[in-house]
C-alpha positions in Angstrom: 10.1 20.0 21.6 7.3 17.6 22.1 5.0 18.8 24.7 1.9 18.8 22.8 2.9 15.8 20.4 1.9 12.3 21.5 2.1 8.7 19.4 -1.0 8.3 17.7 -1.6 11.3 17.6 -3.5 12.3 14.2 -2.4 16.0 13.3 -3.0 18.7 10.4 0.5 19.8 8.9 1.8 21.1 6.0 4.8 20.0 3.3 7.5 22.2 4.5 10.2 20.4 1.7 10.7 17.0 0.3 13.2 14.7 -0.1 14.2 11.6 -2.5 13.4 9.7 0.9 10.5 11.8 2.4 8.6 14.7 3.3 8.9 17.3 6.0 6.0 17.9 7.6 5.1 21.0 9.9 2.8 20.0 12.6 3.3 23.4 15.1 4.9 26.6 14.5 8.1 25.0 16.3 8.0 21.1 15.5 8.4 19.3 12.5 8.3 15.7 11.7 9.2 13.1 8.4 6.8 11.1 6.6 9.0 8.3 5.0 9.0 7.3 1.4 7.0 4.3 3.1 4.5 6.3 5.1 3.0 8.8 2.3 0.3 5.9 1.0 -0.7 2.4 0.9 1.2 1.2 -2.3 4.0 1.6 -4.3 5.9 5.8 -3.9 8.2 5.6 -6.5 8.8 9.5 -6.9 6.8 11.5 -3.8 6.6 14.7 -5.9 4.0 12.6 -7.8 1.9 12.6 -4.5 2.6 15.7 -2.8 4.0 19.4 -3.0 5.4 21.7 -0.6 2.8 23.8 0.9 0.3 21.1 0.9 -2.3 20.5 3.9 -2.0 16.7 5.0 -3.1 14.4 7.8 -0.5 13.1 9.5 -0.2 10.3 12.4 2.7 10.4 15.1 3.8 7.2 15.0 7.8 7.5 16.6 9.2 10.1 18.6 12.8 10.3 19.5 13.3 12.8 22.5 17.3 12.4 22.3 17.5 13.1 18.7 14.3 15.6 18.6 12.8 13.3 15.7 9.4 12.5 15.1 8.4 10.0 12.4 5.5 10.9 11.2 2.4 8.6 9.0 -0.1 10.1 5.7 -0.8 6.2 5.1 -1.7 5.4 9.0 -4.8 7.9 8.8 -6.1 6.5 5.4 -7.9 3.1 5.2 -6.0 0.4 3.3 -7.8 -0.1 -0.3 -9.5 -3.6 -0.8 -7.2 -5.8 -2.7 -8.7 -6.5 -6.3 -8.0 -9.9 -7.9 -7.2 -10.0 -11.5 -9.0 -13.1 -13.0 -7.3 -13.8 -16.4 -7.3 -16.8 -18.0 -6.6 -19.4 -15.0 -7.5 -22.7 -14.7 -10.7 -21.5 -12.7 -12.2 -19.6 -15.6 -11.0 -21.8 -18.8 -14.3 -23.9 -19.9 -13.3 -26.8 -21.9 -16.0 -28.1 -24.4 -18.7 -27.1 -21.1 -16.6 -29.3 -19.1 -18.5 -28.7 -15.7 -16.3 -31.6 -13.8 -14.6 -28.4 -12.1 -10.7 -28.5 -11.9 -9.3 -32.0 -11.4 -5.5 -33.0 -11.1 -4.0 -34.1 -14.2 -2.9 -37.8 -13.2 -6.8 -38.4 -13.3 -7.5 -36.1 -16.6 -5.2 -38.0 -18.4 -7.1 -41.2 -19.0 -10.1 -38.8 -20.3 -7.7 -36.9 -22.7 -6.3 -40.1 -24.3 -9.8 -41.3 -24.7 -10.8 -38.0 -26.4 -7.5 -38.0 -28.8 -8.2 -41.6 -29.4 -12.2 -41.3 -30.5 -11.7 -38.4 -33.1 
């Protein structure tokens, strides 16, 4: 069954079937494996059909071979570089500018007396 397939190998395959839990990919004339839904891409996949179609050609990496059960586990995401995470900076304390206060973020107890003094001087 897996004479020409080794763990870690990257192979071009063709999607032969899609189920809610994963996609079946033929990696040669006699052998096919399963790409679990968690191995489709980096990030959350709700519906595999939004990412793959039967007949698509994909690169897959062999991540596990179970000779007893005759199953091969494949991964598409392991063949792709993980995206760099972007950090959203919304209205956070780090970018809040109160009257051009350049002192930066201070612990509340350190600023409390300043705030009291400011309200009494108005």
